[in-house]
Structure formats: structure tokens, C-alpha cells
ZAVEXGU-469965 format. One record per atom (N, C-alpha, C): x, y, z; residue in three letters. Coordinates in steps of 0.2 Angstrom, whole numbers, plus 5000, padded with zeros to 4 digits. Example, Ala and Ser with C-alpha at 12.3 -4.5 7.8 and 13.67 -1.06 7.14 Angstrom:
<nodes>
506649725039ALA 506249785039ALA 506649845039ALA 506449895035SER 506849955036SER 506450005039SER 
</nodes>
This chain:
<nodes>
524149475032MET 523649515028MET 523249565032MET 523049545038SER 522649595042SER 523049655044SER 523749645045ARG 524149705047ARG 524149755041ARG 524149725035ILE 524149775029ILE 523449815029ILE 522849775030ILE 522249805030ILE 522249865036ILE 522449845042ILE 522349895047ILE 522849945046ILE 523449935043GLY 523949985042GLY 523650035036GLY 523250015032ASN 522950055026ASN 522350095029ASN 521950065034ILE 521450095037ILE 521750155041ILE 522250145044LEU 522550195048LEU 522850255044LEU 523150225038GLY 523450275033GLY 522850315030GLY 522250285029ALA 521750325026ALA 521450375031ALA 521450355037ILE 521150405042ILE 521750465043ILE 522350445042SER 522850495042SER 522750545037SER 522650515031ALA 522550555025ALA 521950605025ALA 521350575028LEU 520850615030LEU 520950675034LEU 521350665040LEU 521550715044LEU 521950765041LEU 522450745036LEU 522850795033LEU 522350835028LEU 521950805025ALA 521450845020ALA 521050895024ALA 520850875030LEU 520450915034LEU 520850975037LEU 521450965038SER 521951015041SER 522051075036SER 521951065029VAL 522051115025VAL 521451155024VAL 520951135027ARG 520251175027ARG 520151215033ARG 520551215038THR 520451245044THR 520551325043THR 520251355048LYS 520251435047LYS 520951465050LYS 521251425055ASN 521851455058ASN 522451405058ASN 523051435059LYS 523651395059LYS 523651345065LYS 523451365071GLN 523451315076GLN 523051255075GLN 522451265073ASP 521951205072ASP 522251165066ASP 522551195061MET 522951155056MET 523451115059MET 523851145063LEU 524451105066LEU 524251045071LEU 523651055074TYR 523451005079TYR 523150945075TYR 522750965069LEU 522550915065LEU 523050875062LEU 523650915060GLN 524150875057GLN 524550835062GLN 524550855068SER 524850815073SER 524450745074SER 523750755074ALA 523350695074ALA 523450655068ALA 523550685062ASP 523750645056ASP 524350615057ASP 524850645059SER 525550615061SER 525450555065SER 525050555071PHE 524950505075PHE 524650445072PHE 524150455068MET 523850395064MET 524250375059MET 524650415056GLY 525150385051GLY 525650345054GLY 525950365060ALA 526450325064ALA 526150255066ALA 525550255068LEU 525250195070LEU 525150145063LEU 524950175058GLY 524950145052GLY 525550115049GLY 526150155050TYR 526750135048TYR 527050075052TYR 526850085059LEU 527050025064LEU 526749965062LEU 526049965060CYS 525749905058CYS 526049875052CYS 526349915048LEU 526549885041LEU 527349875042LEU 527649885047GLY 528349875048GLY 528749925046GLY 528449985044GLY 528850045042GLY 529050085048GLY 529550065051TYR 529850095057TYR 530050165056TYR 530450175051ASN 530650245049ASN 530050295048ASN 529550265044GLY 528950305043GLY 528650325050GLY 528650285055ALA 528350295061ALA 528850345065ALA 529450335064ILE 529950385068ILE 529850455065ILE 529850465058VAL 529750525055VAL 529050555057VAL 528550515057CYS 527850545059CYS 527850565066CYS 528150525071THR 528250545078THR 528550615079THR 529150625075VAL 529550685076VAL 529050745073VAL 528750725067ALA 528250775064ALA 527750795069ALA 527450755073MET 526950765078MET 527250815083MET 527850795086ILE 528150835091ILE 528250905088ILE 528550915082ARG 528650975079ARG 528051015078ARG 527450985076ASN 526851025075ASN 526551045081ASN 526651005087ILE 526351035093ILE 526851095096ILE 527451085095ILE 527951135097ILE 527751205093ILE 527651195087VAL 527551255083VAL 526851285085VAL 526351245086ALA 525651265088ALA 525651305094ALA 526151285099LYS 526151315105LYS 526651375105LYS 526851395099ASN 527351455098ASN 527951445102ASN 528251385102LYS 528851375106LYS 529451355102LYS 529351355095ASN 529851335090ASN 530451385090ASN 531051355090THR 531651395088THR 532051365083THR 532551405081LEU 533051375076LEU 533351305079LEU 533551315086PHE 533851265089PHE 533451195089PHE 532751205091ILE 532351155091ILE 532251125084ILE 532151165079SER 532151135072SER 532751095070SER 533351115072VAL 533951085070VAL 533951015074VAL 533751025080LEU 533850965085LEU 533350905082LEU 532750925080LEU 532250875078LEU 532450845071LEU 532850885067MET 533050855061MET 533650805062MET 534050825067CYS 534650785069CYS 534350715072CYS 533850725076ALA 533550665079ALA 533250625074ALA 532950645069THR 532650605064THR 533150575060THR 533750605058VAL 534250575055VAL 534550515059VAL 534750535065PHE 535050485070PHE 534650425071PHE 533950435073ALA 533550375074ALA 533350335068ALA 533250375062GLY 533150345056GLY 533750305053GLY 534350335054GLY 534950295052GLY 535050235056GLY 535050245062ALA 535150185067ALA 534650135066ALA 534050145064ASN 533550095063ASN 533650065056ASN 533850105051SER 534050065045SER 534650025045SER 535150045049ILE 535750005050ILE 535649945054ILE 535249955060LEU 535249895065LEU 534649845064LEU 534049875061TRP 533449835060TRP 533249825053TRP 533149875050GLU 532749865043GLU 533249845038GLU 533849865037HIS 534349845033HIS 534149855025HIS 533749905024THR 533549915017THR 533649995016THR 533850005010TRP 533950085008TRP 533250115007TRP 532750075006THR 532150115005THR 531850135012THR 532150105017SER 531850135024SER 532150205025SER 532650225021LEU 532850295022LEU 532450345019LEU 532050325014LEU 531650375010LEU 531250425015LEU 530850405020PRO 530550455024PRO 531050495028PRO 531550475030VAL 532050515033VAL 532350565029VAL 532550545023ILE 532850595018ILE 532250645016ILE 531650615015ALA 531150665013ALA 530950715018ALA 530950695024SER 530750735030SER 531250785031SER 531850765032THR 532450805034THR 532650855028THR 532550835022GLY 532750875016GLY 532250935016GLY 531550915017TYR 531050965016TYR 531151015022TYR 531250985028ALA 531251035034ALA 531851085033ALA 532451055030ALA 533051095029ALA 532951155024ALA 532551135018VAL 532351185013VAL 531951235016VAL 531451215020LEU 530951265023LEU 531351315028LEU 531851285031LEU 532251325036LEU 532651375033LEU 532951355027THR 533451395024THR 533251435018THR 532651425016ASN 532451455009ASN 531751485010ASN 531651545007ASN 530951575007ASN 530651575000ASN 531051554995ASN 530851554988ASN 530251504987ASN 529651524985TYR 529051484984TYR 529151424980TYR 529451444974LEU 529551384969LEU 530051334972LEU 530551354975VAL 531051304978VAL 530651264983VAL 530251294988CYS 529951254993CYS 529451204990CYS 529051224984LYS 528651184981LYS 528951124978LYS 529551134975ILE 529951084972ILE 530151034978ILE 530351064983ALA 530551014989ALA 529950974992ALA 529451004992LEU 528750974994LEU 528650914989LEU 528750924982SER 528550874978SER 529050814979SER 529750834980VAL 530150774981VAL 529950734987VAL 529850774993HIS 529550744999HIS 529050694998HIS 528550724994LEU 527950684993LEU 528150614988LEU 528550624984LEU 528750574979LEU 529150514984LEU 529550534988PHE 529850494992PHE 529350454997PHE 528950495000PHE 528450455004PHE 527950415000PHE 527850434994MET 527350384990MET 527750324988MET 528350324986ALA 528750264985ALA 528850224991ALA 528950254997TYR 528950215003TYR 528350185005TYR 527750215004GLY 527150185005GLY 527050125001GLY 527250134994ILE 527150074990ILE 527550014992ILE 528150034994VAL 528649974996VAL 528349945002VAL 528049975007ILE 527849945013ILE 527149925013ILE 526749935007HIS 526049915006HIS 525649965009HIS 525750025010ASN 525350075013ASN 525050115007ASN 524550075003TYR 524350104997TYR 523850164998TYR 523450165004ALA 523050225005ALA 523450295005ALA 524050285009SER 524450345010SER 524850355003SER 525050305000ALA 525350314993ALA 524950354988ALA 524250334988PHE 523850364984PHE 523750444986PHE 523650454992VAL 523550524994VAL 524250564992VAL 524750534993MET 525450564992MET 525450584984MET 525250534980MET 525250544973MET 524750604971MET 524150604974ILE 523750664973ILE 524050734975ILE 524350734981LEU 524650794983LEU 525250814979LEU 525650764977MET 526250774972MET 525950804966MET 525450774963VAL 525250804956VAL 524950874957VAL 524650884963ASN 524450954964ASN 525051004965ASN 525550984969ALA 526151024970ALA 526451034963ALA 526550984959LEU 526850994952LEU 526451034948LEU 525851034948HIS 525351074944HIS 525551154946HIS 525551164953SER 525751224955SER 526351254953SER 526851204953ILE 527551224950ILE 527551244943ILE 527151204939VAL 527151224932VAL 526751284931VAL 526151294934TRP 525751354934TRP 526251424936TRP 526551414941THR 527051464943THR 527551484938THR 527851434936SER 528451444931SER 528151474924SER 527551454922ASN 527251484916ASN 526951554917ASN 526851574923ASN 526651634924ASN 527151684923ASN 527051734919SER 527551784918SER 527651834923SER 527151844928ASN 527151894933ASN 527551864939ASN 528251874939THR 528651844944THR 528551874951THR 528151924951SER 528051964958SER 527651914962SER 527351864960ARG 526951824964ARG 527451784969ARG 528051774966LEU 528551734969LEU 528951764975LEU 529051834974ASP 529451864978ASP 529151934980ASP 528951954986PRO 528652024987PRO 529152074985PRO 529852064986ARG 530252114985ARG 530252134977ARG 530152084973ALA 530152094966ALA 529552134964ALA 529052124967LYS 528452164966LYS 528552244968LYS 528852254974ARG 528952324976ARG 529452354971ARG 529952324969SER 530452344964SER 530052364958SER 529652324955HIS 529252334949HIS 528852394950HIS 528452394955LEU 528052454957LEU 528452514957LEU 528952514960ALA 529452574961ALA 529652604954ALA 529852554950ARG 530152574943ARG 529552604939ARG 528952574939ASN 528352594935ASN 528152664937ASN 528152674944SER 527952744946SER 528452794944SER 529052784944LYS 529552834942LYS 529552844934LYS 529352794930GLN 529252804923GLN 528652844921GLN 528152844925LYS 527552874924LYS 527552954926LYS 527952974930THR 527953044932THR 528253084927THR 527953144925PRO 528253184920PRO 528853224922PRO 
</nodes>
């Protein structure tokens, strides 16, 4: 029982650091706070026996530090995704023996792959929502209720953003090229 309490306290600290990170004034401060968030999250997952959650958080911490130091490359991104899949898969097969232990691996790798290959705002928001849903489910399964609660709030916020974007008739907010094309067409029509 005390492991659950400690794991949830660490999860709450992690959530607080994540919330603070979105309020920072620059990207590097945000990434360092998110690295601290990942560190606390990894400790919380370890307390709760969520080893794949700890693996994913550790890789996220490494990735955030690399990005903050402007050292990230495509090779490093792919290498970190492969490391996540390999370590998470091995852990699931050798130790945890549950399909739910794969949720953070799938969530993290899938979201990273979408961000790496797609620039569409709506697609990225949908991928984020799925990422948060998987982590919320994983948090519930391993009794990390503080983390699951924060993931639920973030997921609702992301879904609200998706609905708002989808209902917005001005698609130029999604793609800067569409805005330039729209402006070019309107300027040609207005000239006599």
C-alpha cells in the first residue's frame, strides 16, 4: 500500500512539473522541466511496478535533454524509438507478461513516429490524444491514479482542440501553405 502512495505522490510531482513546463517562456526551459517530469514519472512507475512506464520516461528524459542541447538528429530520434520498442518488448516478454505493459511503449513510439513524419496539426493532435489515452489506461492498470487523472485532463483538452479545429471553417490555421494560397487567390480576384 505504501508503494502505491509513494508512486502516486511521485506521479503528482511529475504532473506538476509537466503543468509548469507549458508555462515556461522558452523551449529549453520547457524541455528541462519535462526532463524532470520524466525523471519523477520514471521513479513513480518503478514504485508501482510499471517498468515499461519507467523505460519510456527514461527515454523521454534522454530525448528532451538531447533536444534542449540542440543535438537531436533523425538518426538519434529513430535510435531512441528503436530502443524504446526493444527494451519495452523485452521487458513485456521476459518480466511483466501482460499486454497492458505495452501501452506506454506503443503510445510513446507511435506519437514520436507521427511527430517525426507528419506536420499536420490535426493529425498530431489526434496522435497526442491516443498517446494520452494509452498512458491514462496504463496509469489506471498500475494504480498511478494521479498520473491517470492528469492524462485524462490533458486528453480532454486535446480532444476539445481537435473538435474546435475541425469545426473551424478557416482551414488556413492548419496549414500555412493553404493560407498563402488563399491570400494569393483573393488578391488576384480583387485586381481590376
